[in-house]
C-alpha positions as CSV (number, residue, x, y, z in Angstrom):
1,M,90.8,-111.9,43.1
2,S,92.9,-109.3,44.6
3,Y,92.8,-107.9,41.0
4,F,89.0,-107.3,41.4
5,K,89.2,-105.9,45.0
6,N,91.8,-103.6,43.8
7,E,89.6,-102.6,40.4
8,A,86.6,-101.9,42.7
9,W,88.6,-99.6,45.2
10,V,89.8,-97.9,42.5
11,L,86.6,-96.8,40.9
12,C,85.1,-96.2,44.2
13,T,87.5,-93.4,45.0
14,A,86.9,-92.5,41.4
15,V,83.1,-92.3,42.5
16,V,83.6,-90.6,46.0
17,L,86.4,-87.9,44.3
18,F,83.6,-87.3,41.3
19,F,80.6,-86.6,43.6
20,T,83.1,-84.9,46.2
21,S,84.2,-82.5,43.6
22,C,80.6,-81.9,42.0
23,K,79.4,-80.7,45.8
24,E,82.3,-78.0,46.3
25,K,81.7,-76.4,42.8
26,P,78.8,-74.8,43.8
27,K,80.8,-73.1,46.9
28,E,83.0,-72.4,44.5
29,V,81.0,-70.7,42.0
30,I,79.5,-68.6,45.0
31,E,82.7,-67.7,46.4
32,Q,84.0,-66.4,43.0
33,K,80.5,-64.5,42.4
34,K,81.3,-60.6,41.7
35,K,79.2,-58.3,44.3
36,P,77.0,-56.5,42.9
37,N,76.9,-52.5,41.8
38,F,75.2,-49.7,42.7
39,L,73.9,-46.3,41.0
40,F,71.7,-44.3,43.1
41,V,70.2,-41.4,41.3
42,L,68.6,-38.7,43.4
43,V,67.4,-36.0,41.3
44,D,65.7,-32.5,43.0
45,D,62.4,-31.4,43.1
46,Q,60.4,-33.9,41.1
47,S,57.1,-34.3,41.6
48,P,56.3,-38.1,40.5
49,F,53.3,-37.2,38.3
50,D,55.6,-35.0,36.1
51,L,56.9,-38.4,34.9
52,Q,55.2,-41.1,32.7
53,T,55.6,-43.3,34.4
54,Y,53.2,-42.3,37.2
55,D,51.0,-39.8,34.8
56,P,50.5,-41.5,31.7
57,N,49.3,-37.8,30.4
58,S,52.5,-36.2,31.3
59,I,54.1,-34.5,27.9
60,L,57.4,-35.0,29.7
61,E,59.7,-37.0,27.8
62,T,61.6,-39.4,29.5
63,P,62.5,-42.4,27.9
64,N,65.4,-43.4,30.0
65,I,63.5,-43.6,33.4
66,S,60.3,-45.0,31.4
67,Q,62.6,-47.9,29.9
68,L,64.3,-48.2,33.9
69,A,60.9,-48.1,34.9
70,S,59.6,-51.1,31.8
71,D,63.2,-53.0,33.2
72,G,62.7,-52.7,37.1
73,I,60.0,-52.3,39.7
74,V,58.1,-49.3,40.3
75,V,57.3,-48.4,43.8
76,E,54.1,-47.0,44.0
77,Q,54.0,-45.3,47.6
78,A,57.1,-43.4,48.3
79,R,57.4,-40.7,50.6
80,H,59.6,-38.6,52.5
81,M,59.0,-38.4,56.1
82,G,58.8,-34.6,56.0
83,A,60.7,-31.5,57.5
84,A,61.3,-28.9,60.1
85,M,62.9,-26.3,58.0
86,G,61.8,-24.4,54.9
87,A,64.4,-26.2,52.6
88,V,63.0,-29.9,52.9
89,C,65.8,-31.3,50.8
90,T,68.3,-31.0,53.9
91,P,66.1,-33.5,56.0
92,S,65.2,-35.7,53.5
93,R,68.8,-35.9,52.4
94,H,69.9,-37.1,56.5
95,M,67.6,-39.6,56.3
96,I,68.6,-40.8,52.9
97,M,72.2,-41.2,54.3
98,T,71.2,-42.2,58.0
99,G,68.0,-44.2,57.6
100,K,66.7,-41.9,60.9
101,T,63.5,-41.0,61.2
102,L,62.3,-37.2,61.1
103,W,62.8,-36.3,64.7
104,N,65.7,-38.4,65.3
105,L,68.1,-36.4,62.6
106,P,71.1,-34.6,63.6
107,P,70.7,-31.0,64.6
108,S,71.8,-29.6,61.3
109,A,68.8,-31.0,59.9
110,F,66.7,-28.5,61.5
111,V,68.1,-25.5,61.1
112,Y,70.8,-23.5,58.0
113,Q,73.7,-22.3,60.0
114,K,76.6,-25.1,59.4
115,I,76.4,-27.3,62.5
116,Q,79.3,-29.8,63.5
117,D,77.5,-32.9,62.6
118,S,77.9,-35.9,65.1
119,N,81.2,-38.1,64.5
120,A,79.4,-41.3,65.8
121,L,76.4,-40.6,63.2
122,D,78.9,-39.7,60.2
123,T,80.5,-43.2,59.8
124,Q,77.0,-45.0,60.0
125,T,75.8,-43.2,57.2
126,L,75.8,-44.4,53.3
127,G,79.2,-43.7,52.2
128,A,81.0,-45.1,55.1
129,V,78.8,-48.1,55.2
130,F,79.7,-49.0,51.8
131,N,83.8,-48.3,51.9
132,R,84.0,-50.7,55.0
133,A,82.2,-53.5,53.1
134,G,84.6,-53.2,50.3
135,Y,83.1,-50.7,48.0
136,K,84.2,-48.0,45.9
137,T,82.6,-44.9,46.8
138,M,82.2,-41.9,44.5
139,R,79.3,-38.6,44.9
140,T,78.5,-36.4,43.2
141,C,75.7,-33.8,43.7
142,K,74.7,-30.1,44.4
143,K,76.4,-28.4,47.4
144,G,74.6,-27.8,50.5
145,N,71.4,-28.2,52.4
146,S,72.9,-31.9,53.0
147,Y,74.0,-33.8,55.4
148,Q,78.1,-32.9,55.2
149,G,79.3,-34.6,58.0
150,A,77.7,-37.7,55.6
151,N,78.8,-36.3,51.7
152,K,82.2,-36.2,52.7
153,Q,82.7,-40.2,53.7
154,F,82.6,-41.3,49.7
155,T,86.1,-41.6,48.9
156,F,85.7,-39.4,45.5
157,V,83.5,-36.6,45.8
158,K,83.0,-34.0,42.9
159,D,79.8,-31.9,44.2
160,A,79.0,-28.2,43.0
161,T,75.4,-26.5,42.3
162,K,74.7,-26.7,38.9
163,R,71.6,-25.2,37.8
164,G,72.2,-23.6,34.3
165,G,71.5,-24.2,31.2
166,T,74.5,-25.3,29.4
167,E,77.2,-28.1,29.6
168,E,79.5,-26.8,32.2
169,S,76.7,-24.9,33.9
170,G,73.5,-27.7,34.4
171,S,73.4,-31.3,34.6
172,A,75.6,-32.7,31.9
173,W,78.4,-31.3,34.7
174,H,77.0,-33.9,36.7
175,A,77.3,-36.9,34.7
176,K,80.8,-35.6,33.3
177,Q,81.6,-36.4,36.5
178,V,80.4,-39.8,36.9
179,L,81.4,-40.9,33.5
180,N,84.9,-39.9,34.2
181,Y,84.6,-41.9,37.3
182,L,83.8,-45.1,35.2
183,S,86.6,-43.8,32.6
184,D,89.0,-44.0,35.1
185,R,88.4,-47.3,36.6
186,E,88.5,-48.6,33.1
187,V,92.3,-47.1,32.9
188,G,93.1,-48.8,36.3
189,K,91.2,-52.3,35.7
190,E,89.5,-51.8,39.3
191,E,87.8,-55.0,39.9
192,D,86.4,-53.6,42.8
193,P,82.7,-53.1,42.9
194,F,81.5,-49.5,43.3
195,F,78.6,-47.4,44.6
196,I,78.0,-44.1,43.0
197,Y,76.0,-41.8,44.2
198,F,74.8,-39.9,41.2
199,G,72.5,-36.3,42.3
200,F,71.7,-33.6,40.0
201,S,70.7,-30.1,41.4
202,H,68.1,-29.4,38.9
203,P,64.8,-29.5,38.5
204,H,65.0,-27.2,41.1
205,D,64.8,-23.4,40.3
206,V,65.9,-21.6,38.9
207,R,65.4,-24.0,36.1
208,N,67.4,-22.5,33.5
209,G,67.3,-25.6,30.9
210,T,68.8,-25.7,28.1
211,P,67.7,-23.5,25.0
212,E,66.8,-26.8,22.8
213,L,64.8,-28.2,25.6
214,L,62.9,-25.0,26.8
215,A,62.2,-24.7,23.0
216,K,60.9,-27.9,23.0
217,Y,58.5,-27.0,25.6
218,G,57.5,-23.6,25.2
219,A,59.6,-21.9,27.8
220,T,61.3,-18.7,28.5
221,N,63.7,-17.8,31.6
222,H,61.4,-15.2,32.3
223,T,62.8,-12.6,35.1
224,D,60.7,-9.6,34.2
225,K,58.4,-9.4,37.6
226,N,56.4,-6.2,36.0
227,T,55.2,-9.0,32.5
228,L,53.5,-12.6,32.3
229,P,55.8,-14.7,30.2
230,P,55.0,-15.5,27.0
231,A,51.8,-18.2,26.5
232,N,52.9,-20.9,23.9
233,D,50.6,-24.3,22.8
234,K,53.9,-26.3,23.3
235,Q,54.0,-25.6,26.9
236,P,52.6,-28.2,29.4
237,A,48.4,-28.1,30.1
238,L,47.7,-27.0,33.8
239,Q,47.4,-29.8,36.1
240,D,44.0,-31.2,36.7
241,N,44.0,-29.6,40.5
242,Y,45.5,-26.7,39.7
243,L,43.9,-23.6,41.2
244,E,44.5,-19.8,41.3
245,K,45.2,-19.7,44.8
246,H,44.9,-22.3,48.0
247,P,42.1,-21.6,50.2
248,F,44.0,-20.7,53.3
249,F,47.5,-19.8,54.2
250,H,49.9,-22.4,54.7
251,G,51.2,-20.8,57.6
252,H,55.0,-20.3,56.6
253,P,55.2,-16.1,55.9
254,E,57.4,-15.2,53.0
255,L,58.1,-18.5,52.4
256,R,61.1,-18.3,49.8
257,D,59.5,-21.1,47.0
258,E,56.1,-19.3,47.7
259,E,57.0,-15.7,46.8
260,R,60.6,-15.2,45.7
261,V,61.0,-18.0,42.9
262,S,62.0,-16.4,39.8
263,G,59.6,-16.1,37.3
264,V,57.0,-17.4,39.5
265,W,57.3,-14.7,42.5
266,K,53.5,-14.9,44.3
267,N,51.6,-15.3,40.1
268,R,49.5,-18.1,40.1
269,D,47.8,-17.2,36.5
270,E,47.8,-20.1,33.4
271,Q,50.5,-18.3,31.6
272,T,53.1,-18.0,34.6
273,I,52.2,-21.6,35.4
274,R,52.3,-23.3,32.3
275,N,55.7,-22.0,31.7
276,E,56.9,-23.0,34.3
277,L,55.6,-26.1,34.3
278,G,57.8,-26.2,30.6
279,R,60.8,-25.0,32.5
280,E,60.7,-27.9,34.9
281,Y,60.3,-30.6,32.3
282,A,63.0,-28.9,30.1
283,C,65.8,-29.3,33.4
284,S,63.9,-33.0,33.8
285,E,64.3,-34.4,30.3
286,N,68.3,-32.9,30.3
287,I,68.3,-35.0,33.8
288,D,67.2,-38.2,31.5
289,I,69.7,-37.6,28.5
290,Q,72.5,-37.1,31.2
291,L,71.2,-41.1,33.0
292,G,71.4,-42.2,29.2
293,K,74.5,-41.3,29.1
294,V,76.0,-42.8,32.3
295,L,74.1,-45.9,31.2
296,K,75.2,-46.7,28.1
297,K,78.8,-45.7,29.7
298,L,77.9,-48.9,32.2
299,K,76.6,-50.9,29.3
300,D,79.7,-50.5,26.9
301,M,82.0,-51.7,30.3
302,G,80.0,-54.7,30.9
303,E,78.9,-53.5,34.2
304,L,75.3,-52.4,33.9
305,D,73.8,-56.4,34.5
306,N,75.6,-56.4,37.4
307,T,74.0,-52.5,38.5
308,Y,71.2,-51.9,40.9
309,I,70.2,-49.2,39.8
310,V,67.9,-46.3,42.0
311,Y,65.8,-43.6,40.7
312,T,64.3,-41.4,43.2
313,S,64.1,-37.5,44.2
314,D,64.7,-35.7,47.3
315,H,60.4,-34.8,47.6
316,G,58.1,-33.6,45.9
317,I,56.8,-30.4,44.2
318,A,53.6,-28.6,43.3
319,I,54.0,-26.2,40.8
320,G,50.2,-24.7,40.4
321,R,49.1,-27.7,42.0
322,H,46.2,-26.3,44.7
323,G,47.4,-23.1,44.3
324,L,50.9,-23.8,45.6
325,T,54.3,-23.5,43.7
326,G,56.4,-25.1,46.4
327,K,57.5,-28.3,48.4
328,Q,56.3,-27.4,51.9
329,N,52.9,-29.0,51.7
330,L,51.6,-32.5,52.1
331,Y,49.7,-32.8,49.4
332,E,50.4,-36.1,47.2
333,H,52.2,-34.8,44.5
334,T,54.6,-32.7,47.2
335,W,55.0,-35.7,49.8
336,R,55.3,-38.3,47.3
337,V,58.3,-39.3,45.3
338,P,59.2,-41.5,42.4
339,F,61.2,-44.4,42.9
340,I,62.4,-47.2,40.5
341,V,64.6,-50.2,40.9
342,K,66.3,-52.0,38.8
343,G,69.2,-54.6,39.1
344,P,70.1,-58.3,39.6
345,G,67.6,-60.9,40.2
346,L,64.6,-58.4,40.3
347,D,61.5,-58.6,38.6
348,S,60.5,-56.1,35.2
349,G,57.9,-54.1,34.7
350,K,56.4,-54.7,38.1
351,R,54.6,-51.9,40.3
352,V,54.4,-52.4,44.4
353,K,52.6,-50.3,46.8
354,G,55.5,-50.2,48.7
355,N,54.8,-47.9,51.5
356,M,58.1,-46.7,52.1
357,Y,60.1,-43.8,53.3
358,L,62.8,-42.3,51.6
359,L,65.2,-43.2,55.1
360,D,64.3,-47.1,53.7
361,V,66.9,-46.8,51.3
362,L,69.9,-47.2,53.3
363,P,68.7,-50.7,55.0
364,T,67.3,-51.5,51.6
365,L,70.5,-50.7,49.8
366,C,72.6,-52.8,52.6
367,D,70.2,-55.9,51.8
368,L,70.6,-56.1,48.3
369,A,74.4,-55.9,48.6
370,D,74.4,-57.9,51.2
371,I,75.8,-55.8,54.2
372,D,74.8,-55.8,57.9
373,V,72.6,-52.8,58.6
374,P,73.9,-50.3,61.0
375,E,72.5,-50.2,64.4
376,T,71.4,-46.9,64.3
377,V,69.2,-47.5,61.1
378,E,65.1,-47.0,61.8
379,G,64.0,-47.3,58.8
380,K,63.2,-50.8,56.7
381,S,64.5,-53.1,53.6
382,I,61.5,-53.0,50.8
383,V,63.6,-55.9,49.4
384,P,60.7,-57.9,51.0
385,V,58.3,-56.0,48.6
386,L,60.9,-55.9,45.5
387,K,61.0,-59.3,45.7
388,G,56.7,-60.1,45.8
389,E,57.3,-61.6,49.6
390,K,55.2,-58.5,51.0
391,E,53.2,-55.9,49.9
392,T,54.0,-53.0,51.9
393,V,56.5,-52.2,54.7
394,R,54.2,-51.0,57.3
395,D,50.5,-49.9,57.1
396,V,50.2,-46.4,58.1
397,M,52.7,-43.3,56.6
398,Y,53.1,-39.9,58.8
399,G,54.3,-37.0,57.0
400,V,55.2,-33.4,58.6
401,Y,55.8,-29.6,57.5
402,A,57.1,-28.0,60.7
403,G,59.1,-24.7,58.6
404,G,56.9,-22.0,59.1
405,T,54.9,-21.7,61.9
406,K,54.5,-24.1,64.9
407,P,52.9,-27.0,65.2
408,G,52.7,-26.8,61.0
409,M,50.9,-29.6,59.2
410,R,50.8,-33.0,59.7
411,A,49.3,-35.9,57.7
412,V,48.8,-39.4,57.9
413,K,47.6,-42.4,55.2
414,K,46.3,-45.9,55.8
415,G,44.9,-47.7,52.8
416,D,42.3,-45.1,50.7
417,W,42.2,-42.8,53.4
418,K,44.3,-39.5,54.2
419,L,44.0,-36.7,56.8
420,I,45.9,-33.8,56.4
421,K,46.0,-31.0,59.6
422,Y,47.1,-27.6,59.5
423,D,47.6,-25.7,62.7
424,V,50.0,-22.5,62.3
425,M,50.0,-18.6,62.3
426,D,49.8,-19.1,66.2
427,G,45.8,-20.6,66.3
428,E,44.8,-18.4,63.4
429,V,44.6,-20.9,60.8
430,R,43.7,-24.3,61.8
431,E,41.5,-26.7,59.4
432,T,40.9,-30.2,59.1
433,Q,41.5,-32.1,55.1
434,L,40.2,-35.8,55.0
435,F,40.5,-37.6,51.6
436,N,39.3,-40.8,50.1
437,L,42.5,-41.6,47.4
438,A,40.9,-44.0,45.5
439,E,38.1,-41.9,44.6
440,N,39.6,-38.8,45.0
441,P,43.3,-39.1,44.4
442,H,44.2,-35.8,43.2
443,E,42.7,-34.4,46.3
444,Y,40.1,-31.8,45.0
445,L,39.2,-29.5,47.3
446,P,35.3,-27.4,47.5
447,E,37.6,-25.0,45.4
448,H,37.7,-27.4,42.4
449,G,34.1,-27.3,41.7
450,K,34.1,-31.3,41.0
451,E,30.8,-33.0,41.1
452,G,30.6,-36.4,42.5
453,E,30.2,-37.0,46.9
454,M,33.9,-38.0,47.4
455,L,35.6,-35.8,44.9
456,T,36.5,-33.3,47.7
457,D,37.2,-32.5,51.4
458,L,35.5,-35.1,53.0
459,A,35.9,-33.3,56.5
460,E,33.0,-31.8,56.8
461,N,30.7,-34.2,55.8
462,P,28.8,-36.1,58.8
463,K,28.7,-39.1,56.7
464,Y,32.7,-39.8,57.5
465,A,32.8,-38.5,61.3
466,D,33.4,-42.1,62.3
467,K,36.5,-42.1,59.5
468,L,37.5,-38.4,60.6
469,A,37.7,-39.6,64.2
470,E,39.5,-43.1,63.1
471,M,42.3,-41.0,61.5
472,E,42.7,-38.4,63.8
473,A,43.7,-40.8,66.5
474,L,45.6,-42.4,64.3
475,L,48.0,-39.6,63.2
476,L,48.7,-38.6,66.9
477,G,49.5,-42.2,67.7
478,E,52.3,-41.8,65.1
479,M,53.0,-38.4,66.3
480,E,53.6,-40.2,69.4
481,K,55.4,-43.4,67.7
482,Y,58.0,-40.9,65.7
483,N,58.8,-38.4,68.8
484,D,57.0,-35.8,67.3
485,P,57.6,-32.6,69.7
486,Y,54.6,-30.8,69.1
487,R,50.9,-31.5,69.6
488,L,47.9,-30.0,67.2
489,W,45.1,-27.6,69.2
490,N,42.5,-30.6,69.1
491,Q,45.1,-32.9,70.5
492,K,45.6,-34.5,74.6
493,K,49.3,-32.6,75.2
């Protein structure tokens, strides 16, 4: 009898040990799970509509970016909040680094002079946050027009402005810094996860592309003010919303981007704009080539599948659309940015609405890395959107350009409706535009001469007076919400 009791005790013990082992195994697997890596790709001056991912009719060939979009998630409604200086990239990059809204940024986001940044905020920025979480952080990007206090938080920094057409003077230089960094990790057999800020100086002017890509898009680096660049059938066609001149002055006298960019200056003729588009495309395709090199390296290292990749731009740009050439406007081609995310656990081949700002980048990356978001952050994680739990992170989008005469331009968008207001040149220019973007996605103006009631600015159409009043009230509410220090001519003081 004691023999059977002993046998039963042994059997019970074995069963308990077996199930205890099974129960604990998932915990051990979780503890051993490798942290994800991050490759954050930021380009300078690229409209989403340059890319086939956002405009299938574009002739710009970017197979690596298109593949990212196919393998990942495309955010349709991503925007920069705006700027209160002509160098729109400066506040945009401050917002990426801090997750703060425009009017709450440090002083260096509002003036061109070098300012001592806030040390307290510096340590709550992108590089510093990932450093504290155990990541190895690396950065390469252009110099200047940025948040220097945040940039220096990365443990390895290789910054330089590279806008030329050679391996050493152009986008290949930035790729080389990343490739060298990854190779050094291999040699050192580093196991810590990495965060790489992979920034480019292109396609920002002077847009000196490589000779072979300039030839592909029929473009030349034109430098003679007294002649026009040669016409070439290979050049991109004019955009649907191209104009020879904007219908009223945008309110920034002697603005560099509209008057002094080499090869364009004040010209808006077809030959100039098509040539400039060709130069833009040549620089953008080279970015795609360099991105492909880094993605291949990650794949060869066995790191690609465990790396979140984000592709975006600091803002869009006009280059002929609406008779403008710069980024100092709030039309969709400039206010919106491309935003593509691919990584472990995310769906592929998916498009989402989002309604995000670039200031949502920091909390989103923290969320993906399972890192606590700094209390200083005002942005929102878009991970619930990426995972299909929500359609958007906010209902209303607010935009600013106050880099010229004040108060400047303001925009607000909700649903299909968008309002833009201009209050510039000491009250000499006061304009209001109302668009239904579902019906008029290119924001055609009367000067475009399109047929159809909705294919134009609707602000003067009495049928939409109630919608105009609704959007005016919405804009004021957003200005108050985000601490906008200005008021437009028809708003309460």
